[in-house]
Structure formats: structure tokens, C-alpha cells
Steps between C-alpha positions, in 0.01 A plus 500: 500500500135400488578193296779402745265556802230291332751215434628511865147519635396180306809321626449617869235230544764226454809673647578591867520842677880533450456518122222755533735734704777465240261578213378812682866617538564431131197718403604782720865494343349519150284796598802680646719433193227641272457807712872591553634637163272801467776713358530285187168646367595860560769517236857484615687644803367759731597857420622436139792673323563869557524730197869576429562873467809677367739540788660812334184695563575490875863631461661838473837632365775680703793695365852399608734779594875409485748656759650838413846346416363379169438730202140363433260527787179352347629143420170306468161399647381224735162338554309413816145413608296798631450550874223269628403493865811446714722413200665834415669541155784720620599246765525224239728717289752572770794259482441404138836453315512629138768421237613779261779518244765760582509605131135613529559681838812691372414512125827346417522183290852422610358410851251249361679202661403614850164438664382716793244377757291758675292447807180706563534676837208741502179577313387860442169525315553300176886521519726230645829634639781248472842446641803302364470130588764313289707503181597200289642419159283360216539138413654561149776725658576254763529204255713709264760537779519121575752316275645150458853425637471776758428488879211701631531637859182620677469668842254709706521713806263703725594865532355788701480834324568838663123573526430178685380262221615132488591410138604154371755532224575227252821493291611273216849456356672294227848383440686631191774356274844650520652672194746224418293199609496184284248289703137520395361530849573743788348330800575619856582272787259472797743677729544784255115524462467536876769778513338684212159473661632632833670791323177590319300499819766727668467747215126510525499549877 
């Protein structure tokens, strides 16, 4: 800056007042540019990185209790972050849906193709009390039913139980060859499919 000011001062004798004003502006802008980036000398961003801790140290385990209709009551454990401030652990557990194999619940390997979903309704101490939520077939069982040259008919209906619950039932059906059939396929016509589906829904209701 001193060298630049000296050079401008020596030229001021020959140049007019407008040039002097511009030179003064140029000097002030240089001074501002030098003084701005103070954070560059302090070594990176403000605050820096936080030390990453193990998230599992802040969590606790809860036991899952299956409904009394199943043979095995203690069917597993679930994990949740401890109560902190207004975030209560038991409130976070309520409504959580868990998937358990029916073979494990009834200790019967023949029922391994069914999956039971349980919903946590209440938390008592370290125990989560659950209720039945859904039942579905495993993927390998479902794929073993589907075959070539057959028609698959699917349907669903909403049914109200005697104790006031609304349940959505799904049904699946397949056409079958007749005993003396020669043709390779046994497809159903669209009108036949509609009739079969209607009959299935009537039976379920």
C-alpha cells in the first residue's frame, strides 16, 4: 500500500482531482479486501466436527410379550432410545409393528409358512404387550402355489368381527385341470373369473 500511495502521490502533481479521488477509493477497497477474510487464519470452519459416539450406549432393550392365544409368550426383544426430556421411550414403542414366524410362536415347524405381525399396544415396565395385527404367507410358499398354464384369481373383502374389529381378508385361488383333460392349459374366461371372485367374497362375508 505504501509503495502504491507513493506512486500515486508522485503522479498527483501532474494529474487532476478526479484521478486523486479514484486512487483513494482504490486504496480503501484494497484495505477492506485484506481485512475481510479473518477466518482463514483461524483454521477451518467455526465449531469443528463433533466427536461421534456409539449410538447404542443411549438405547435400552424391551421384552416383547405375544398374546395369550400363542404357546410362546416371550417372542423377542426390541430396542429404543432412552427417555430424554419430553421424548418418552414408552410412547415411541406404542404402535410399533413386529413380524414373527408362527412356527416360533406355536413351536410347530409345519406352520413355518405363515408370518404373524404383532402391534405393541401397551408398555408395562420393560415388557411390551402386543396384539394381533396381520397374518401373511411367506414368499416361498406363495411362489410354490403359482404355476404355469393356470389362472390365478385374487380377491379381498373388509369384514367386521363379532367383537367389533374391522379385518381385511385376502384370498387367492387357482384353476385346476380336469381328470380326463388333454389340453396343456386350464385358463378361465374373464366372466368365469368374476363369478368365482364374487362367490369367494360371499363365502368370506
